[in-house]
BABABA-354358 format. One line per field, with one value per residue: residue number from 1; residue in three letters; x, y, z of N, C-alpha, C in turn. Coordinates in pm, 1 decimal. Layout:
REM residues N
i (NUM/...)
aa (ALA/...)
n.X (X/...)
n.Y (Y/...)
n.Z (Z/...)
ca.X (X/...)
ca.Y (Y/...)
ca.Z (Z/...)
c.X (X/...)
c.Y (Y/...)
c.Z (Z/...)
REM end
This chain:
REM residues 182
i (1/2/3/4/5/6/7/8/9/10/11/12/13/14/15/16/17/18/19/20/21/22/23/24/25/26/27/28/29/30/31/32/33/34/35/36/37/38/39/40/41/42/43/44/45/46/47/48/49/50/51/52/53/54/55/56/57/58/59/60/61/62/63/64/65/66/67/68/69/70/71/72/73/74/75/76/77/78/79/80/81/82/83/84/85/86/87/88/89/90/91/92/93/94/95/96/97/98/99/100/101/102/103/104/105/106/107/108/109/110/111/112/113/114/115/116/117/118/119/120/121/122/123/124/125/126/127/128/129/130/131/132/133/134/135/136/137/138/139/140/141/142/143/144/145/146/147/148/149/150/151/152/153/154/155/156/157/158/159/160/161/162/163/164/165/166/167/168/169/170/171/172/173/174/175/176/177/178/179/180/181/182)
aa (MET/LYS/GLU/ILE/LYS/LYS/ILE/VAL/SER/LYS/LEU/LYS/SER/GLY/LEU/ASP/THR/ALA/LEU/LYS/LEU/LEU/PHE/ALA/TYR/ILE/SER/ILE/VAL/GLY/LEU/VAL/GLY/PHE/SER/LEU/PHE/ILE/MET/GLU/GLU/SER/CYS/GLN/GLN/ILE/THR/PHE/GLY/CYS/PHE/SER/THR/THR/ASP/VAL/GLY/GLN/TRP/GLY/GLN/THR/LYS/ARG/ASN/ILE/GLU/ALA/MET/GLU/ARG/ILE/VAL/SER/ASN/MET/GLU/ALA/ILE/ASN/ALA/VAL/PHE/ILE/ALA/LEU/GLN/PRO/ILE/GLN/TRP/TRP/ALA/TYR/GLN/ASP/TYR/ILE/ASN/ALA/SER/LYS/ASN/TYR/ILE/GLU/SER/LEU/HIS/LEU/THR/ILE/LEU/ALA/ASN/GLU/PRO/GLY/LEU/TYR/LEU/GLY/GLU/GLU/ARG/HIS/TRP/CYS/PHE/TYR/TRP/LYS/SER/ALA/TYR/GLN/ARG/ASP/ASP/MET/TRP/VAL/LEU/LYS/ASN/GLY/ARG/ILE/LEU/THR/ARG/THR/THR/GLU/PRO/PRO/ARG/GLY/LYS/GLU/ILE/GLU/LEU/THR/GLY/VAL/LEU/GLU/SER/ILE/GLY/SER/ASN/LEU/TYR/GLU/LEU/LYS/ALA/ILE/ILE/ASN)
n.X (-10197.5/-10324.3/-10566.8/-10680.0/-10717.2/-10908.4/-11122.6/-11167.0/-11234.2/-11473.9/-11626.2/-11634.9/-11776.7/-12016.7/-12095.4/-12121.5/-12338.5/-12534.4/-12550.2/-12647.1/-12897.4/-13009.8/-13010.1/-13190.4/-13423.1/-13462.4/-13505.2/-13744.9/-13923.4/-13907.2/-14012.0/-14275.8/-14362.1/-14329.2/-14509.1/-14751.5/-14744.7/-14769.5/-15027.7/-15165.3/-15121.4/-15264.8/-15524.7/-15545.9/-15536.0/-15779.6/-15948.0/-15909.3/-16026.0/-16287.3/-16359.7/-16412.6/-16612.7/-16824.3/-16876.0/-16987.8/-17200.4/-17181.8/-17273.9/-17268.7/-17005.5/-16872.4/-16949.6/-16823.9/-16560.6/-16552.3/-16584.0/-16342.1/-16165.7/-16246.2/-16158.4/-15880.1/-15830.1/-15912.6/-15716.6/-15490.5/-15546.7/-15532.7/-15262.3/-15135.7/-15221.3/-15098.3/-14825.1/-14777.4/-14600.2/-14351.1/-14305.0/-14416.1/-14475.3/-14520.6/-14745.2/-14936.2/-14954.4/-15050.9/-15284.4/-15434.7/-15461.3/-15610.9/-15848.9/-15933.0/-15976.6/-16186.7/-16388.1/-16413.1/-16501.2/-16747.6/-16879.6/-16895.8/-17063.9/-17299.9/-17347.2/-17400.2/-17626.1/-17806.3/-17830.9/-17860.3/-18022.3/-18111.5/-17893.3/-17822.2/-18013.0/-18138.2/-17897.2/-17736.0/-17635.9/-17445.0/-17553.0/-17533.2/-17799.8/-17947.5/-18215.4/-18480.6/-18747.7/-19006.4/-19270.7/-19554.0/-19705.6/-19960.6/-19833.1/-19573.3/-19275.1/-19198.7/-18920.5/-18780.3/-18585.0/-18562.5/-18598.3/-18588.1/-18685.4/-18720.9/-18838.5/-18927.0/-18985.3/-18931.8/-18933.2/-18758.8/-18425.3/-18227.4/-18085.2/-17961.7/-17932.1/-17791.5/-17794.1/-17847.0/-17929.4/-18146.8/-18200.1/-18504.4/-18726.4/-19021.3/-19209.1/-19279.9/-18986.0/-18931.4/-18789.8/-18735.0/-18551.2/-18514.5/-18465.1/-18264.4/-18228.9/-17927.6)
n.Y (13611.9/13562.2/13464.9/13690.2/13851.6/13697.2/13719.1/13996.8/14023.3/13875.4/14031.6/14272.7/14182.8/14104.1/14350.7/14494.3/14358.7/14410.2/14689.9/14714.3/14593.0/14770.0/15004.5/14923.3/14888.7/15153.4/15281.4/15160.9/15224.5/15499.6/15543.5/15450.5/15612.0/15868.8/15856.3/15829.6/16076.1/16256.2/16189.2/16268.6/16544.2/16597.0/16546.8/16756.0/16976.9/16943.4/16972.9/17246.0/17349.7/17271.6/17440.4/17684.5/17605.7/17521.2/17755.2/17919.6/17774.6/17580.7/17297.1/17072.2/17074.6/17049.2/16790.5/16645.5/16698.6/16562.3/16298.7/16262.8/16288.4/16068.1/15854.9/15893.3/15865.1/15601.6/15468.6/15541.9/15409.5/15140.7/15117.7/15180.8/14967.4/14747.8/14796.3/14802.4/14672.5/14767.6/15028.5/15109.4/15345.4/15538.1/15415.4/15445.3/15724.5/15790.2/15642.6/15780.9/16020.6/15927.3/15846.9/16096.6/16227.8/16075.1/16141.8/16416.1/16400.8/16271.0/16472.2/16668.1/16535.7/16530.4/16803.5/16868.3/16705.7/16836.3/17083.0/17048.3/16806.6/16666.2/16593.0/16343.0/16166.8/15845.5/15719.1/15466.8/15484.0/15502.2/15652.6/15883.2/15978.6/16262.8/16336.4/16575.4/16595.2/16370.9/16148.6/15933.8/15739.1/15541.1/15222.8/15297.1/15486.3/15816.7/15995.0/16311.4/16561.9/16870.3/16888.1/16618.4/16286.1/15975.6/15643.4/15415.8/15109.6/15087.8/15272.6/15582.9/15597.0/15811.8/16099.5/16045.7/15821.6/15540.1/15448.8/15271.4/15341.2/15453.4/15766.3/15921.6/16125.1/16261.1/16448.9/16799.9/16941.0/16765.2/16482.7/16131.0/15907.6/15602.1/15336.5/15081.8/15039.3/15036.9)
n.Z (-2113.4/-2353.3/-2264.4/-2146.0/-2372.1/-2503.2/-2322.6/-2325.7/-2593.7/-2601.0/-2426.4/-2573.3/-2797.0/-2674.6/-2568.8/-2804.3/-2922.5/-2726.1/-2745.5/-3007.7/-2979.6/-2791.9/-2946.2/-3146.7/-2990.3/-2891.9/-3135.6/-3229.7/-3020.0/-3041.3/-3301.3/-3268.7/-3053.6/-3165.5/-3377.0/-3235.5/-3106.6/-3323.2/-3404.4/-3176.6/-3189.1/-3422.2/-3334.7/-3152.3/-3323.2/-3455.4/-3236.0/-3178.6/-3407.4/-3361.2/-3154.5/-3286.4/-3472.6/-3311.3/-3172.2/-3370.0/-3448.4/-3652.0/-3704.4/-3871.5/-3973.5/-3732.7/-3664.9/-3871.4/-3798.6/-3555.6/-3645.4/-3783.0/-3568.5/-3413.6/-3576.6/-3565.5/-3288.5/-3253.6/-3406.7/-3257.6/-3020.7/-3103.0/-3185.8/-2945.8/-2785.9/-2908.9/-2874.7/-2600.7/-2422.2/-2487.1/-2394.5/-2110.6/-1959.9/-2155.8/-2266.4/-2056.2/-2046.6/-2305.8/-2301.1/-2114.5/-2258.1/-2475.8/-2344.5/-2242.8/-2485.3/-2589.3/-2406.1/-2461.7/-2726.9/-2688.4/-2545.8/-2744.5/-2928.2/-2775.5/-2757.4/-3024.2/-3059.8/-2890.6/-3018.3/-3298.9/-3369.4/-3593.4/-3747.0/-3668.3/-3751.4/-3813.6/-3751.3/-3568.7/-3240.3/-2935.3/-2640.9/-2366.7/-2207.6/-2086.9/-1912.5/-1865.1/-1799.8/-1700.7/-1767.6/-1734.6/-1980.3/-2075.4/-2057.6/-2054.9/-1978.5/-2051.9/-2129.6/-2144.1/-2302.3/-2389.3/-2731.1/-2768.0/-2702.1/-2523.9/-2471.4/-2212.1/-2036.6/-1775.8/-1468.7/-1444.3/-1311.6/-1155.6/-1328.2/-1563.2/-1829.9/-1991.8/-2327.1/-2632.3/-2959.2/-3229.5/-3376.0/-3455.6/-3645.1/-3515.2/-3550.9/-3594.7/-3542.0/-3330.6/-3180.3/-3150.1/-2959.9/-3038.4/-2856.1/-2695.6/-2366.4/-2195.6)
ca.X (-10233.1/-10420.0/-10694.0/-10732.8/-10763.4/-11033.9/-11224.7/-11192.7/-11303.8/-11611.0/-11692.5/-11662.5/-11882.5/-12139.4/-12130.1/-12165.6/-12473.5/-12621.3/-12571.8/-12734.6/-13032.7/-13055.1/-13039.3/-13314.3/-13531.0/-13484.2/-13561.7/-13885.9/-13997.8/-13912.7/-14106.7/-14411.6/-14390.8/-14343.3/-14636.5/-14859.0/-14735.7/-14827.4/-15173.4/-15213.9/-15122.5/-15376.5/-15647.3/-15548.4/-15574.1/-15924.2/-16010.2/-15909.1/-16127.8/-16419.7/-16392.0/-16477.0/-16736.0/-16933.9/-16908.3/-17072.0/-17313.0/-17161.4/-17283.1/-17226.1/-16859.0/-16830.8/-16967.9/-16715.5/-16439.7/-16561.8/-16559.6/-16197.3/-16104.6/-16275.7/-16067.9/-15744.6/-15827.0/-15920.4/-15583.1/-15401.1/-15578.4/-15480.7/-15115.8/-15099.1/-15246.4/-15000.9/-14689.2/-14781.6/-14485.3/-14228.0/-14285.8/-14536.9/-14505.7/-14581.6/-14878.3/-15024.4/-14975.1/-15139.7/-15415.2/-15505.0/-15496.3/-15719.0/-15971.2/-15975.0/-16029.6/-16318.9/-16481.2/-16435.3/-16583.4/-16884.5/-16936.0/-16930.7/-17184.2/-17415.4/-17370.8/-17467.5/-17759.5/-17891.0/-17847.8/-17901.2/-18039.7/-18136.5/-17769.7/-17806.3/-18127.9/-18109.1/-17769.7/-17737.1/-17526.7/-17453.8/-17570.4/-17568.2/-17914.7/-17980.5/-18353.8/-18522.8/-18883.5/-19051.1/-19411.2/-19597.1/-19814.1/-19996.9/-19741.9/-19436.5/-19223.7/-19143.4/-18816.3/-18764.9/-18486.9/-18579.2/-18667.4/-18559.0/-18744.6/-18705.7/-18940.3/-18879.1/-19087.5/-18887.9/-18927.2/-18620.1/-18342.8/-18125.2/-18111.9/-17883.5/-17940.7/-17711.9/-17875.0/-17803.6/-18049.6/-18153.0/-18280.0/-18605.3/-18809.6/-19160.5/-19295.7/-19211.6/-18878.6/-18933.8/-18718.0/-18737.7/-18437.0/-18569.1/-18346.6/-18259.9/-18152.4/-17818.2)
ca.Y (13724.8/13514.1/13454.3/13825.9/13895.0/13625.7/13779.2/14130.2/14003.6/13835.8/14150.7/14364.6/14123.1/14114.7/14492.3/14530.7/14303.2/14485.1/14823.3/14698.5/14569.6/14895.2/15095.1/14875.6/14920.1/15298.7/15316.1/15118.3/15307.3/15634.3/15544.2/15437.4/15732.2/15984.9/15840.4/15864.2/16220.3/16323.9/16168.1/16355.6/16680.4/16604.9/16561.1/16890.6/17069.7/16928.4/17033.2/17391.7/17376.9/17253.9/17560.9/17783.8/17559.2/17521.7/17895.4/17979.9/17686.6/17500.5/17163.6/16972.9/17072.2/16993.7/16645.0/16593.0/16704.6/16452.5/16172.9/16254.9/16263.9/15930.1/15767.5/15909.3/15806.8/15456.4/15425.3/15556.4/15303.5/15015.5/15122.3/15177.1/14832.6/14655.1/14823.7/14830.4/14617.9/14839.6/15150.7/15119.5/15484.2/15598.2/15357.7/15511.5/15864.3/15797.1/15589.6/15895.7/16112.5/15863.2/15856.5/16237.6/16257.7/16011.6/16224.6/16539.2/16362.8/16248.0/16604.5/16732.6/16468.5/16577.5/16943.2/16865.1/16649.3/16940.3/17197.3/17008.9/16661.2/16608.3/16538.6/16203.8/16086.4/15716.0/15661.9/15395.7/15533.4/15487.2/15785.1/15910.6/16067.3/16339.5/16378.8/16684.5/16570.0/16232.9/16124.8/15800.8/15732.6/15399.7/15140.3/15342.6/15612.3/15904.3/16082.3/16416.0/16668.2/16962.3/16835.1/16475.8/16201.6/15831.5/15572.3/15297.8/15043.7/15101.8/15411.2/15631.6/15603.9/15912.4/16190.6/16005.0/15681.0/15502.8/15373.9/15259.5/15347.8/15529.7/15887.7/15936.4/16244.6/16221.8/16565.9/16925.5/16974.3/16673.3/16360.7/16022.3/15818.5/15467.0/15279.2/14973.9/15096.1/14947.3)
ca.Z (-2196.3/-2449.7/-2192.3/-2128.9/-2504.1/-2527.8/-2235.4/-2380.2/-2720.6/-2567.6/-2370.2/-2685.2/-2877.3/-2596.0/-2562.2/-2939.1/-2936.4/-2635.1/-2803.1/-3124.6/-2928.7/-2733.1/-3056.7/-3209.8/-2896.8/-2893.1/-3266.9/-3234.7/-2924.6/-3099.0/-3414.0/-3214.3/-2975.2/-3253.3/-3449.6/-3142.1/-3084.1/-3440.0/-3396.6/-3068.8/-3243.4/-3517.0/-3253.5/-3095.3/-3430.5/-3474.6/-3117.8/-3198.7/-3509.1/-3299.6/-3076.4/-3373.5/-3536.6/-3213.6/-3140.8/-3474.1/-3477.8/-3773.1/-3647.0/-3971.5/-3973.2/-3603.0/-3672.9/-3955.0/-3715.5/-3458.4/-3716.1/-3805.6/-3438.2/-3374.5/-3652.3/-3512.0/-3153.6/-3272.2/-3449.3/-3142.8/-2925.7/-3157.6/-3178.1/-2804.0/-2734.7/-2966.1/-2827.4/-2456.6/-2349.5/-2520.6/-2315.4/-2027.3/-1920.1/-2274.7/-2278.6/-1959.7/-2087.5/-2422.1/-2262.5/-2054.4/-2366.5/-2550.8/-2263.2/-2241.4/-2619.1/-2600.4/-2328.5/-2538.3/-2842.4/-2638.7/-2514.9/-2871.8/-2980.5/-2698.8/-2795.9/-3154.4/-3038.5/-2830.1/-3107.7/-3434.6/-3361.3/-3725.1/-3804.2/-3625.5/-3794.9/-3873.5/-3706.5/-3440.9/-3156.1/-2789.3/-2582.2/-2227.3/-2224.8/-1965.8/-1929.3/-1776.2/-1751.8/-1720.2/-1738.2/-1773.2/-2077.9/-2085.2/-1977.9/-2085.6/-1925.7/-2154.8/-2075.1/-2243.4/-2284.4/-2502.1/-2848.7/-2780.9/-2599.7/-2536.7/-2394.0/-2141.4/-1954.9/-1636.6/-1419.8/-1448.6/-1190.1/-1183.7/-1439.7/-1679.4/-1865.8/-2108.1/-2420.5/-2771.0/-3039.5/-3353.6/-3364.5/-3559.5/-3637.1/-3487.0/-3563.8/-3622.6/-3447.6/-3217.3/-3217.2/-3052.4/-2957.3/-3025.3/-2793.1/-2597.8/-2255.6/-2153.6)
c.X (-10339.8/-10560.0/-10759.3/-10787.3/-10896.3/-11149.2/-11264.3/-11271.1/-11450.2/-11689.7/-11729.2/-11778.1/-12017.6/-12188.4/-12183.4/-12309.6/-12572.8/-12651.7/-12662.2/-12880.0/-13092.4/-13093.1/-13169.8/-13435.0/-13564.0/-13546.9/-13709.7/-13970.5/-14012.1/-14011.2/-14250.4/-14450.3/-14412.0/-14473.8/-14755.1/-14861.6/-14798.6/-14979.6/-15234.4/-15223.3/-15236.8/-15508.7/-15657.5/-15585.5/-15724.6/-15999.4/-16017.4/-16012.7/-16268.0/-16459.1/-16465.3/-16607.5/-16851.9/-16973.7/-17003.6/-17186.2/-17301.6/-17156.3/-17242.5/-17074.5/-16806.4/-16842.4/-16859.7/-16582.7/-16437.4/-16528.6/-16410.3/-16124.8/-16126.8/-16184.3/-15926.4/-15733.8/-15833.4/-15784.1/-15483.0/-15421.8/-15520.9/-15328.3/-15070.3/-15115.5/-15141.2/-14863.0/-14681.1/-14654.6/-14356.7/-14200.3/-14408.9/-14572.2/-14571.6/-14724.4/-14974.6/-15056.7/-15072.8/-15276.6/-15498.3/-15548.9/-15614.5/-15850.9/-16023.2/-16036.3/-16168.1/-16423.7/-16513.4/-16526.4/-16728.2/-16953.0/-16977.8/-17054.9/-17308.4/-17449.4/-17443.3/-17609.7/-17854.3/-17922.6/-17899.3/-17919.4/-18061.1/-18011.9/-17748.2/-17922.6/-18080.5/-17978.2/-17789.4/-17614.1/-17550.7/-17458.7/-17577.0/-17677.5/-17948.6/-18121.7/-18388.6/-18663.6/-18920.6/-19199.7/-19447.7/-19714.1/-19838.9/-19899.6/-19595.4/-19403.1/-19164.8/-19046.0/-18781.4/-18657.8/-18497.3/-18659.7/-18652.5/-18625.7/-18708.0/-18807.8/-18877.5/-18993.0/-19056.2/-18894.9/-18780.6/-18553.6/-18229.1/-18159.0/-18036.4/-17906.2/-17850.2/-17798.4/-17808.3/-17929.1/-18034.9/-18243.9/-18375.4/-18683.7/-18953.6/-19255.9/-19212.0/-19112.3/-18881.6/-18875.9/-18732.5/-18614.0/-18493.2/-18454.8/-18374.7/-18174.2/-18050.5/-17815.4)
c.Y (13686.7/13504.8/13591.2/13877.5/13827.5/13688.8/13916.3/14118.9/13965.7/13954.0/14249.5/14311.9/14134.3/14257.9/14540.0/14482.4/14380.9/14623.8/14817.6/14678.5/14696.8/14995.7/15054.8/14910.3/15069.9/15341.9/15281.1/15204.5/15449.8/15643.9/15539.3/15565.4/15854.4/15976.9/15876.9/16014.6/16297.4/16307.5/16256.5/16500.2/16699.9/16622.8/16700.9/16994.3/17064.5/16991.4/17184.7/17430.7/17365.7/17374.0/17660.9/17734.7/17553.8/17664.2/17956.4/17888.7/17609.0/17353.0/17054.2/16961.3/17015.8/16841.8/16582.0/16594.8/16588.8/16319.9/16154.7/16223.4/16120.2/15831.7/15772.7/15842.0/15654.5/15399.9/15434.1/15441.9/15169.8/15010.3/15109.6/15036.6/14733.3/14673.1/14851.9/14786.6/14696.2/14955.8/15173.2/15262.4/15558.6/15545.9/15426.7/15653.5/15872.6/15737.3/15700.4/15994.9/16056.9/15874.9/16000.4/16275.7/16197.4/16091.3/16353.9/16511.2/16341.6/16380.5/16677.4/16668.1/16518.3/16722.2/16949.9/16812.4/16754.5/17052.1/17162.1/16857.1/16594.3/16549.2/16392.3/16114.0/15956.4/15650.7/15586.8/15437.7/15496.0/15628.8/15777.4/16015.9/16131.4/16394.0/16486.8/16666.5/16425.6/16225.3/15985.9/15811.7/15585.1/15318.8/15180.0/15470.4/15689.9/15999.1/16183.8/16515.9/16758.2/16898.6/16684.0/16399.7/16056.3/15766.8/15448.6/15238.1/15057.8/15247.6/15457.0/15630.0/15699.8/15993.3/16153.5/15856.7/15656.8/15418.6/15371.2/15260.9/15435.5/15649.3/15896.7/16065.4/16200.0/16340.8/16687.7/16955.6/16889.6/16540.4/16257.3/15936.8/15679.2/15379.5/15152.6/15028.6/14993.8/14930.7)
c.Z (-2300.4/-2388.9/-2177.3/-2261.1/-2538.8/-2448.9/-2289.2/-2510.3/-2697.0/-2510.2/-2479.9/-2769.6/-2805.4/-2586.7/-2696.3/-2961.6/-2849.4/-2690.6/-2925.4/-3081.0/-2867.3/-2841.3/-3125.5/-3122.1/-2900.8/-3024.9/-3274.5/-3142.3/-2979.3/-3213.9/-3364.2/-3140.2/-3062.8/-3332.2/-3360.4/-3115.4/-3200.4/-3440.5/-3288.5/-3118.7/-3342.7/-3442.4/-3195.6/-3201.3/-3454.6/-3357.8/-3133.7/-3302.8/-3452.5/-3214.7/-3165.4/-3431.7/-3437.6/-3176.9/-3242.6/-3517.3/-3607.4/-3733.7/-3744.2/-3975.4/-3841.5/-3606.3/-3759.7/-3878.8/-3615.9/-3525.9/-3745.0/-3675.1/-3392.3/-3447.7/-3594.2/-3374.7/-3161.4/-3314.6/-3334.5/-3044.3/-2972.8/-3146.7/-3033.8/-2747.1/-2784.1/-2902.2/-2677.1/-2384.5/-2375.5/-2427.0/-2228.5/-1985.9/-2035.6/-2290.4/-2183.1/-2002.7/-2204.2/-2392.2/-2197.1/-2161.3/-2446.4/-2474.1/-2257.7/-2376.2/-2638.1/-2522.7/-2402.1/-2658.0/-2799.3/-2605.4/-2641.8/-2933.2/-2907.3/-2731.6/-2929.3/-3138.1/-2981.2/-2928.6/-3247.1/-3440.4/-3496.1/-3789.7/-3766.9/-3668.9/-3860.2/-3830.3/-3575.0/-3362.2/-3010.5/-2730.5/-2430.1/-2237.8/-2090.8/-1982.9/-1826.0/-1724.0/-1784.6/-1687.8/-1789.8/-1869.4/-2105.4/-1999.3/-1999.8/-2009.4/-2042.8/-2085.1/-2182.6/-2201.9/-2406.7/-2612.8/-2864.1/-2666.5/-2626.3/-2444.6/-2330.6/-2060.6/-1807.1/-1592.3/-1415.6/-1311.5/-1219.8/-1306.8/-1566.6/-1703.9/-1986.2/-2198.1/-2556.7/-2854.3/-3161.0/-3332.2/-3483.6/-3537.0/-3614.1/-3494.8/-3593.5/-3510.3/-3320.0/-3263.7/-3107.3/-3071.3/-2931.2/-2979.0/-2714.8/-2486.4/-2208.3/-2004.2)
REM end
């Protein structure tokens, strides 16, 4: 009988420890998951705000919304990366949300660039530049899309190029993306 009591006592102790560990795991996963959920909701609120600001052409406010969204998405990405091992399914779900948000943000940047490029004067950024016309001047190719142009020594391949550079004003309502093509 004494042996059975010892075994039962060890089982209770082991079960007690297992339950404590399970409770700690659920608490941490819940805190992380809930924090990511609140950040996701914040991004969605900003997205709804962007619908109205783009509809009425309030590009400055749209840009401020994007900047807030970029901060939130950056924080989500950091939290998600740190806690990947805790909840892999949650990590995949939020990684998809983060990637979708980055695509939405890039689309908004391009919308602002097309409508109010002056808001990006002097800022170094990474762009996907979609050019509509190309011509050669001296030893350079000039790629143009509306009021924005960029120059390259290489002939264009495809209608989209990725580049990092600074937007500068080069005339009345004309801008040049001084860039290094990636």
